C-alpha positions as CSV (number, residue, x, y, z in Angstrom):
1,M,-31.6,7.2,-33.0
2,T,-29.9,10.5,-33.8
3,K,-30.1,11.5,-30.1
4,N,-28.5,8.2,-29.1
5,L,-25.7,8.5,-31.6
6,W,-25.0,12.0,-30.3
7,I,-24.9,10.8,-26.7
8,C,-22.4,8.1,-27.8
9,F,-20.3,10.6,-29.6
10,L,-20.1,12.8,-26.5
11,A,-19.2,9.8,-24.4
12,V,-16.3,8.9,-26.8
13,L,-15.2,12.6,-26.8
14,S,-15.2,12.6,-23.0
15,M,-13.1,9.4,-22.9
16,S,-10.7,10.6,-25.5
17,T,-9.8,13.7,-23.4
18,L,-9.3,11.8,-20.2
19,V,-5.6,12.3,-20.3
20,Q,-5.6,15.9,-21.5
21,G,-4.5,17.8,-18.4
22,Q,-4.5,16.5,-14.9
23,G,-7.3,14.9,-13.1
24,W,-10.8,13.9,-14.1
25,R,-13.5,16.5,-14.8
26,G,-11.5,19.1,-12.9
27,I,-11.0,16.8,-9.9
28,V,-7.3,16.5,-9.1
29,P,-5.9,14.1,-6.5
30,L,-4.4,16.0,-3.5
31,H,-5.8,19.3,-4.8
32,S,-9.6,18.8,-4.7
33,T,-11.9,18.2,-1.8
34,R,-15.0,16.2,-1.2
35,K,-17.0,19.4,-1.3
36,A,-15.7,20.2,-4.7
37,V,-16.4,16.7,-6.0
38,E,-20.0,16.8,-4.9
39,R,-20.5,20.2,-6.4
40,L,-19.2,18.9,-9.7
41,I,-20.8,15.4,-9.9
42,G,-23.4,15.3,-7.1
43,Q,-23.9,13.1,-4.0
44,P,-22.5,9.6,-3.6
45,L,-24.8,6.6,-3.6
46,K,-24.8,6.5,0.2
47,P,-24.4,9.5,2.5
48,G,-20.8,9.9,3.3
49,G,-19.9,7.2,0.8
50,T,-17.2,7.2,-1.9
51,T,-19.1,5.7,-4.9
52,Y,-20.8,7.9,-7.4
53,D,-23.2,6.8,-10.1
54,L,-23.2,8.9,-13.3
55,P,-24.9,8.3,-16.6
56,N,-21.8,7.1,-18.4
57,E,-19.6,5.8,-15.6
58,R,-19.4,4.7,-12.0
59,V,-16.7,6.4,-10.0
60,N,-15.0,5.5,-6.7
61,I,-13.1,8.4,-5.1
62,G,-10.7,7.9,-2.2
63,Y,-10.4,10.6,0.5
64,S,-7.8,11.3,3.1
65,A,-9.0,10.4,6.6
66,V,-6.1,10.5,9.0
67,P,-3.3,12.9,9.7
68,C,0.4,12.2,9.3
69,T,1.7,10.5,12.5
70,K,4.8,8.8,13.8
71,G,4.8,5.0,13.1
72,W,2.6,5.2,10.0
73,P,4.7,5.3,6.8
74,Y,1.9,6.0,4.5
75,G,-0.4,8.9,3.6
76,W,-0.5,12.5,2.4
77,N,0.0,15.7,4.3
78,V,-3.3,17.1,3.3
79,P,-6.5,18.0,5.2
80,P,-9.1,15.2,5.8
81,G,-11.6,14.9,3.0
82,T,-9.0,15.7,0.3
83,V,-9.2,13.5,-2.8
84,T,-6.4,10.9,-3.0
85,S,-7.5,8.6,-5.8
86,I,-10.1,8.3,-8.5
87,D,-11.3,5.1,-10.2
88,V,-13.6,5.4,-13.2
89,F,-15.5,2.5,-14.6
90,P,-17.2,3.2,-18.0
91,K,-20.7,1.8,-18.4
92,R,-20.3,1.4,-22.1
93,K,-17.7,-0.5,-24.1
94,V,-14.6,1.6,-24.6
95,M,-11.7,0.6,-26.9
96,L,-8.1,1.5,-26.2
97,S,-7.8,2.9,-29.7
98,E,-10.6,5.4,-29.1
99,L,-8.4,7.2,-26.5
100,H,-5.6,8.1,-29.1
101,L,-3.0,7.7,-26.4
102,D,0.8,7.9,-26.9
103,L,1.6,4.7,-25.2
104,T,5.3,5.4,-25.3
105,K,4.6,7.7,-22.3
106,F,3.2,4.7,-20.4
107,T,4.7,1.7,-18.8
108,S,2.8,-1.6,-19.2
109,F,2.2,-4.4,-16.7
110,N,0.6,-7.7,-17.4
111,N,-1.4,-9.1,-14.5
112,P,0.1,-12.6,-13.8
113,H,-3.1,-13.6,-11.9
114,L,-5.6,-12.7,-14.6
115,Q,-4.8,-13.7,-18.2
116,G,-5.3,-10.9,-20.7
117,E,-5.4,-8.1,-18.2
118,I,-2.9,-5.3,-18.8
119,H,-2.2,-2.0,-17.0
120,Y,-0.8,1.1,-18.7
121,N,0.7,3.5,-16.1
122,N,1.9,7.1,-16.4
123,F,3.3,7.8,-13.0
124,E,4.6,11.2,-14.0
125,E,1.0,12.4,-14.6
126,G,-0.7,10.1,-12.1
127,F,-2.9,8.2,-14.6
128,S,-3.4,4.6,-15.5
129,I,-5.7,2.4,-17.6
130,R,-6.7,-1.2,-16.9
131,G,-7.7,-3.2,-20.0
132,E,-8.5,-6.7,-21.2
133,G,-7.1,-7.0,-24.6
134,E,-8.4,-3.9,-26.5
135,D,-11.2,-3.3,-24.1
136,V,-10.8,-0.6,-21.4
137,V,-12.0,-1.8,-18.0
138,S,-11.3,1.2,-15.9
139,F,-9.2,4.4,-15.5
140,A,-7.4,5.5,-12.3
141,Y,-6.0,8.8,-11.2
142,F,-3.5,9.1,-8.4
143,P,-1.0,11.7,-7.1
144,R,1.5,13.0,-9.7
145,I,5.2,12.4,-9.1
146,R,5.9,16.1,-8.6
147,D,3.4,16.2,-5.7
148,H,5.3,13.5,-3.7
149,A,8.1,15.7,-2.5
150,S,5.9,18.3,-0.9
151,L,2.7,16.4,0.0
152,L,3.8,12.9,1.2
153,C,3.8,12.5,5.0
154,P,7.3,12.7,6.3
155,E,7.7,9.0,7.1
156,A,6.1,8.0,3.8
157,A,8.5,10.4,2.0
158,E,11.5,8.9,3.8
159,R,10.3,5.4,3.0
160,E,9.9,6.3,-0.7
161,S,13.4,7.8,-0.8
162,E,14.9,4.7,0.8
163,I,13.2,2.4,-1.8
164,K,14.4,4.6,-4.7
165,A,17.9,4.5,-3.3
166,G,17.8,0.7,-3.1
167,E,18.3,0.8,0.7
168,K,15.0,-0.9,1.4
169,A,12.7,-3.2,-0.5
170,A,9.4,-5.2,-0.1
171,V,10.5,-8.8,0.1
172,P,8.7,-11.9,1.6
173,P,9.9,-12.9,5.1
174,F,12.0,-16.0,5.5
175,M,9.7,-17.0,8.4
176,S,6.8,-15.4,10.3
177,Y,4.6,-16.2,13.3
178,S,1.9,-14.7,15.5
179,D,1.4,-14.6,19.2
180,I,2.2,-18.3,19.8
181,S,3.5,-19.8,23.1
182,S,7.1,-19.4,24.1
183,K,7.7,-23.1,23.5
184,E,6.3,-22.9,20.0
185,E,8.3,-19.7,19.3
186,Q,11.5,-21.4,20.4
187,T,10.7,-24.4,18.1
188,R,10.3,-21.9,15.1
189,L,13.5,-20.1,16.0
190,K,15.4,-23.4,16.2
191,I,14.2,-24.2,12.7
192,F,15.2,-20.8,11.5
193,A,18.7,-21.0,13.1
194,D,19.2,-24.5,11.4
195,Q,18.3,-23.0,8.0
196,L,20.8,-20.2,8.5
197,R,23.5,-22.7,8.0
198,N,22.6,-22.7,4.3
199,Q,23.1,-18.9,4.2
200,S,26.4,-17.0,4.0
201,S,28.0,-16.4,7.4
202,N,28.0,-12.6,6.9
203,S,24.4,-12.3,5.9
204,M,22.2,-10.1,8.0
205,I,19.2,-11.1,10.0
206,Y,16.3,-8.7,10.4
207,I,13.6,-9.2,13.0
208,I,10.5,-7.1,12.4
209,G,8.0,-7.0,15.3
210,Y,4.4,-5.7,15.2
211,G,2.2,-4.9,18.1
212,G,-1.5,-5.9,17.9
213,R,-4.6,-3.7,17.6
214,H,-5.0,-4.2,21.4
215,A,-1.3,-3.8,22.3
216,C,0.9,-3.8,25.3
217,P,3.3,-0.8,25.6
218,K,6.5,-1.4,23.6
219,E,5.2,-4.8,22.6
220,A,6.7,-4.9,19.1
221,I,10.3,-4.2,20.3
222,S,10.0,-6.5,23.3
223,R,9.0,-9.4,21.1
224,T,11.9,-8.8,18.7
225,E,14.2,-8.6,21.7
226,R,13.0,-12.0,22.9
227,A,13.5,-13.5,19.5
228,K,17.0,-12.0,19.2
229,S,18.0,-13.3,22.7
230,Y,17.0,-16.8,21.9
231,L,18.8,-16.8,18.5
232,I,22.0,-15.7,20.3
233,K,21.6,-18.6,22.7
234,L,21.4,-20.8,19.6
235,G,24.8,-19.5,18.5
236,V,23.8,-16.8,16.1
237,S,26.1,-13.8,16.3
238,A,24.4,-10.7,17.8
239,Q,26.3,-8.6,15.3
240,R,24.2,-10.1,12.5
241,I,20.8,-9.3,14.0
242,V,18.9,-6.1,13.5
243,Q,15.6,-5.4,15.3
244,I,12.9,-3.3,13.7
245,N,9.8,-1.9,15.3
246,G,7.2,-2.5,12.5
247,G,4.3,-0.6,14.1
248,Y,1.0,-2.3,14.5
249,A,-0.9,-5.2,12.8
250,E,-4.2,-6.9,13.5
251,S,-2.5,-9.1,16.0
252,V,1.0,-9.5,17.4
253,W,3.3,-10.6,14.6
254,I,7.0,-11.4,14.1
255,E,8.8,-11.6,10.7
256,L,12.3,-13.0,10.2
257,Y,14.4,-12.0,7.2
258,V,17.8,-12.9,5.8
259,A,19.6,-10.5,3.5
260,E,22.9,-11.1,1.8
261,P,25.6,-8.4,2.0
262,G,24.7,-5.4,-0.2
263,K,21.1,-6.3,-0.5
264,P,18.4,-3.9,0.7
265,K,16.8,-4.1,4.1
266,P,13.2,-5.4,4.3
267,L,10.3,-3.0,4.6
268,A,7.9,-3.2,7.5
269,H,4.2,-3.2,6.5
270,P,2.0,-2.0,9.4
271,D,-1.7,-2.2,8.6
272,I,-3.3,-0.6,11.7
273,Y,-3.2,3.2,12.1
274,P,-1.5,4.0,15.5
275,G,-4.5,6.2,16.4
276,D,-6.8,3.1,16.2
277,V,-4.6,1.0,18.7
278,R,-5.8,0.5,22.2
279,L,-2.9,0.2,24.7
280,L,-3.5,-2.4,27.4
281,T,-2.5,-1.8,31.0
282,N,-2.5,-5.3,32.4
283,C,-0.2,-7.3,30.0
284,A,1.1,-10.1,32.3
285,G,0.4,-13.5,30.8
286,K,-1.5,-12.1,27.8
287,T,-1.4,-14.1,24.6
288,R,-3.3,-13.1,21.5
289,G,-3.5,-14.2,17.9
290,R,-2.7,-17.5,16.2
291,S,0.3,-18.9,14.4
292,R,0.2,-19.2,10.6
């Protein structure tokens, strides 16, 4: 019994010092490597995996995998195998009060999709807590704000700067469609043009195009050009239309946005790394994907 109580005391002490200093057990996002992790806490559950099972917690550690590259507005300018995130899941019940945190240094967020779940975030230090009421569910460690300027990939840094300046924002598209037939595409664009009548005449129209995982050269921009040309035929002023090459998605994809004057431009969200794309050579008559 005494031994068990001592183990519990040490676990509480470990939890209560989680936010003292940066990182977890000396493992710091963007500054520690897989080699250092496995020297400190041992091997993952599966060879080359990212989940580690410890006596008091289970830990998922994210590692950098791909280099910075044009057309990929994400990632960190660090060597492959560098720690980018740490998620810690305690195996025993931990109460928020046990951590003795100064919550005035955290911003809170209530999950609208899961009643009772709340997140406490300290972006300056790269630390957050996910809880359900007073119970702590998990801890997360991520890059500190001060590391962003020097270690974000160039396009990711530019994107973050534009978001902070209010120049761009993540907003849902007005309309979107995949690699549908020309006839179906024209039907969609006619509907879009009709709905524009309910928008101010000086609003801007943004067309974001994505090439597919198996893509034709310059596919994204050629698709946006086709959509723009048809909208102009329908009477939409060319001066209102902006084309954006969004990079690559699982399949060919077009998004249409309408932004009122002074509102930020929409952000593109590519989800296929350019290095994983296979460029096709025979693209005549190719159609891929489904409308949704």
